[in-house]
C-alpha positions as CSV (number, residue, x, y, z in Angstrom):
1,M,7.0,-19.1,-2.7
2,A,4.9,-18.5,-6.0
3,V,2.0,-15.7,-6.2
4,E,-0.8,-18.4,-6.1
5,N,0.5,-19.7,-2.6
6,A,1.0,-15.8,-1.1
7,K,-1.1,-14.1,1.2
8,V,-1.5,-10.3,0.8
9,L,-3.0,-7.5,2.6
10,I,-4.4,-4.5,1.6
11,I,-5.3,-1.6,4.2
12,V,-7.5,1.1,3.8
13,N,-9.7,3.8,5.8
14,N,-13.2,3.2,4.6
15,W,-13.5,6.2,2.6
16,G,-11.5,8.1,-0.2
17,I,-9.7,5.5,-1.5
18,E,-8.1,5.8,-5.2
19,E,-10.4,3.3,-7.1
20,T,-8.0,1.7,-9.4
21,E,-5.1,1.8,-6.8
22,L,-6.9,-0.6,-4.7
23,T,-9.3,-2.6,-7.3
24,R,-6.7,-3.3,-9.6
25,P,-3.8,-5.0,-7.1
26,L,-6.8,-6.9,-5.4
27,R,-8.3,-8.2,-8.7
28,D,-5.1,-8.7,-10.5
29,L,-3.6,-10.7,-7.5
30,K,-6.7,-12.8,-7.0
31,A,-6.7,-13.6,-10.2
32,A,-3.1,-14.7,-10.1
33,G,-4.3,-17.2,-7.4
34,A,-3.0,-15.0,-4.2
35,Q,-5.1,-14.9,-1.2
36,V,-5.9,-11.4,-0.6
37,T,-7.3,-9.7,2.2
38,L,-8.8,-6.3,2.5
39,A,-8.7,-5.0,5.8
40,A,-10.2,-1.6,6.9
41,T,-10.7,0.9,9.9
42,T,-14.1,-0.5,10.0
43,L,-16.3,-3.1,8.6
44,D,-18.4,-0.8,6.9
45,P,-18.4,-0.6,3.1
46,C,-15.4,0.8,1.5
47,E,-15.9,3.7,-0.7
48,T,-13.4,4.4,-3.7
49,V,-13.2,7.5,-5.6
50,R,-11.7,8.5,-8.8
51,H,-9.6,11.4,-9.2
52,D,-10.1,12.3,-5.3
53,R,-13.4,13.8,-6.1
54,Y,-15.7,11.3,-8.3
55,E,-17.9,8.6,-6.7
56,G,-16.3,5.3,-7.6
57,E,-16.9,1.3,-6.6
58,T,-17.7,0.4,-3.2
59,L,-16.1,-3.2,-1.7
60,K,-16.9,-4.9,1.6
61,P,-13.6,-5.2,3.5
62,D,-12.7,-8.7,4.8
63,A,-11.6,-7.7,7.9
64,L,-10.6,-4.9,10.3
65,L,-7.2,-3.6,10.6
66,A,-7.2,-4.1,14.5
67,D,-7.5,-8.0,13.7
68,V,-5.1,-8.4,11.3
69,Q,-1.1,-9.4,12.2
70,A,1.8,-9.2,9.3
71,A,2.6,-12.8,10.7
72,D,-0.1,-13.7,8.5
73,Y,0.9,-12.4,5.5
74,D,3.8,-12.3,2.7
75,L,3.1,-8.8,1.5
76,L,1.4,-5.7,2.5
77,V,-0.1,-2.9,0.0
78,V,-1.3,0.5,1.0
79,P,-3.4,2.1,-2.0
80,G,-3.4,5.8,-2.2
81,G,-6.3,8.4,-2.4
82,T,-5.4,11.7,-0.4
83,C,-8.5,11.3,2.0
84,N,-7.5,7.8,2.5
85,V,-3.7,7.6,3.6
86,D,-4.6,11.1,5.1
87,R,-6.6,9.2,7.7
88,I,-4.8,5.9,7.6
89,R,-1.4,7.5,8.2
90,V,-2.5,8.7,11.6
91,N,-4.1,5.4,12.3
92,Q,-2.0,3.6,15.4
93,D,-3.1,-0.1,13.8
94,A,-1.9,0.9,10.3
95,I,1.4,2.2,11.7
96,E,2.0,-0.8,13.5
97,L,1.1,-3.3,10.9
98,A,3.6,-1.3,8.4
99,Q,6.5,-1.3,11.4
100,E,5.6,-5.1,11.7
101,F,6.1,-5.8,8.1
102,A,9.2,-4.1,7.5
103,H,10.6,-5.4,11.1
104,E,10.0,-9.0,9.9
105,G,11.6,-8.2,6.3
106,K,8.4,-8.3,4.6
107,P,7.8,-6.5,1.3
108,I,5.5,-3.3,1.3
109,A,4.0,-1.8,-1.7
110,A,2.6,1.7,-1.6
111,I,1.4,3.7,-4.4
112,C,0.6,7.5,-4.8
113,H,-0.2,9.0,-1.4
114,G,0.3,5.1,0.2
115,A,3.8,6.3,1.2
116,W,2.6,8.6,3.7
117,L,1.8,5.8,6.1
118,L,5.4,4.8,5.8
119,V,6.4,8.4,6.8
120,N,4.5,8.5,9.8
121,A,5.3,4.8,10.8
122,G,8.8,6.0,10.8
123,L,10.0,3.7,8.1
124,I,11.1,6.0,5.2
125,A,14.5,6.9,6.2
126,G,17.3,5.6,4.0
127,K,15.1,4.4,1.1
128,T,14.3,5.8,-2.3
129,A,10.6,6.0,-3.3
130,S,8.3,7.1,-6.2
131,P,5.1,8.2,-4.7
132,C,3.1,10.8,-6.0
133,R,5.0,14.5,-6.3
134,Y,2.5,16.1,-3.8
135,I,4.3,13.8,-0.9
136,A,8.0,14.4,-2.0
137,A,8.7,17.0,0.4
138,D,7.5,14.5,3.1
139,I,9.7,11.8,2.0
140,E,12.6,14.0,2.1
141,N,11.9,15.0,5.2
142,A,11.6,11.7,6.8
143,G,15.2,11.0,5.6
144,G,14.0,9.1,2.2
145,H,15.2,10.0,-1.2
146,Y,12.4,10.9,-3.9
147,V,12.5,10.1,-7.5
148,D,10.0,10.8,-10.2
149,S,9.5,7.2,-11.6
150,Q,6.9,4.7,-12.7
151,L,8.7,2.3,-10.2
152,T,11.0,2.1,-7.6
153,V,12.1,-1.1,-5.8
154,D,14.3,-0.3,-2.8
155,D,15.7,-3.3,-0.7
156,A,17.7,-1.2,1.9
157,N,17.3,-1.6,5.4
158,G,16.2,-5.2,5.5
159,W,12.8,-5.2,3.7
160,K,11.6,-4.4,0.2
161,L,9.7,-1.3,-0.9
162,I,8.0,-0.9,-4.0
163,T,6.4,2.3,-5.1
164,S,4.8,4.0,-8.0
165,R,3.5,7.4,-8.6
166,K,-0.1,7.3,-9.9
167,P,-2.7,5.0,-11.7
168,D,-1.0,5.3,-14.7
169,D,2.0,3.3,-13.2
170,L,-0.6,0.5,-12.2
171,D,1.2,-2.2,-14.8
172,Y,4.3,-1.5,-13.5
173,F,3.4,-1.6,-9.5
174,V,1.2,-4.9,-10.3
175,G,4.2,-6.4,-11.8
176,A,6.6,-5.8,-9.2
177,I,4.4,-7.0,-6.4
178,K,3.9,-10.4,-8.4
179,E,7.7,-10.4,-8.9
180,A,8.4,-9.8,-5.2
181,L,5.6,-12.8,-4.6
182,A,7.5,-15.0,-6.9
């Protein structure tokens, strides 16, 4: 499969998403020809933030989390933002989507706090990940291995996990997503 034929799902809560961790993968993948769907907890506008505190861009979601299925997509992206992921990691629809992607052997890309969802979904055990340092203990306590790296790609347990620490790592993160779709 090529990026231009890929279907990518990005999932978020409607508030507190780290702006560039959402907009950069969304726009770069669309520019590369991928069909990208932004699914949120509601159809209300998605309000992003910069550095978890400054108002960012607002985007309109394409779908509800409850209405999308892993079977319709090739890759899942989970942007960070402390407030975004703190809410989405307890959302049953988001948890089940992540589990479906992993069980179908499809890649999941999570940046910064995004890997928190995978902890709650029971998917991080046996995986090596490089999310933000603030959730390193959560990764380790869930049976994963935390590394402080710009990018980690792990194929353990039958599915590919792509993780990066922060917005400064977006070149590596988006590059790895494109490579996974190639």
